[in-house]
C-alpha positions in Angstrom: 28.0 19.6 52.9 31.6 19.1 53.8 31.3 21.4 56.8 28.2 19.6 58.0 29.9 16.2 57.6 27.4 15.3 54.9 30.0 14.9 52.0 30.3 11.2 51.2 33.6 9.6 50.2 32.0 6.5 48.7 29.9 6.8 45.6 26.5 5.1 45.3 26.5 1.8 43.3 26.8 1.9 39.5 23.2 0.7 39.4 22.1 3.6 41.5 24.0 6.1 39.3 22.2 4.8 36.2 18.8 5.6 37.4 16.7 7.5 34.9 14.1 8.7 37.5 14.1 12.4 38.3 16.7 13.1 41.0 17.4 9.4 41.0 14.6 9.2 43.6 14.4 5.5 43.3 18.0 4.8 44.2 19.5 7.8 46.1 18.6 10.3 48.8 18.7 13.9 47.8 22.1 14.6 49.2 23.6 11.7 47.3 22.0 12.9 44.1 23.2 16.5 44.8 26.8 15.4 45.3 27.3 12.5 42.9 25.0 13.5 40.0 24.1 17.2 40.0 27.3 18.9 41.3 29.5 16.3 39.5 27.7 17.1 36.2 28.0 20.9 36.7 31.7 20.4 37.5 32.2 18.3 34.4 30.6 21.0 32.3 32.8 23.7 33.8 35.9 21.6 33.3 35.0 21.0 29.6 34.2 24.7 29.0 30.7 23.8 28.1 27.6 26.1 28.8 25.8 25.6 32.0 22.2 24.3 31.9 19.6 27.1 32.3 16.4 27.1 34.3 17.3 24.7 37.1 14.7 24.4 39.8 16.4 22.1 42.4 15.6 24.2 45.5 11.9 23.2 45.7 12.9 19.5 45.8 15.7 20.2 48.3 13.2 21.9 50.6 10.8 18.9 50.3 13.5 16.2 50.6 15.2 17.8 53.6 12.2 19.2 55.5 12.5 16.7 58.3 16.0 18.0 59.0 14.7 21.5 59.8 17.1 24.3 60.7 20.2 22.0 60.2 19.9 22.4 56.5 18.8 26.0 56.1 22.2 27.1 54.8 22.4 24.2 52.3 18.9 24.9 51.0 19.9 28.6 50.6 22.9 27.6 48.6 20.9 25.4 46.3 18.4 28.3 45.9 21.4 30.6 45.0 22.6 28.0 42.5 19.1 27.9 40.9 19.1 31.7 40.6 22.6 31.6 39.0 21.4 29.1 36.4 18.1 30.9 35.7 
């Protein structure tokens, strides 16, 4: 995401971050959720020495959410798929 210029420096609003909808679909786009919620939570678990969640299935949503972007996001989707496999 950083290499593609998709990494954001400004977090979504506090209200958006409190969404209880899956993937915060009502308040963020997929890339915002990936950066500010999912990756941040995984990083916090690692930093705290806590076990990682098992059985993640984020790649199917990534494929659907980013399908309009086509080949531009192929590598990103592959990385999300790899992360899913690592957390299986």
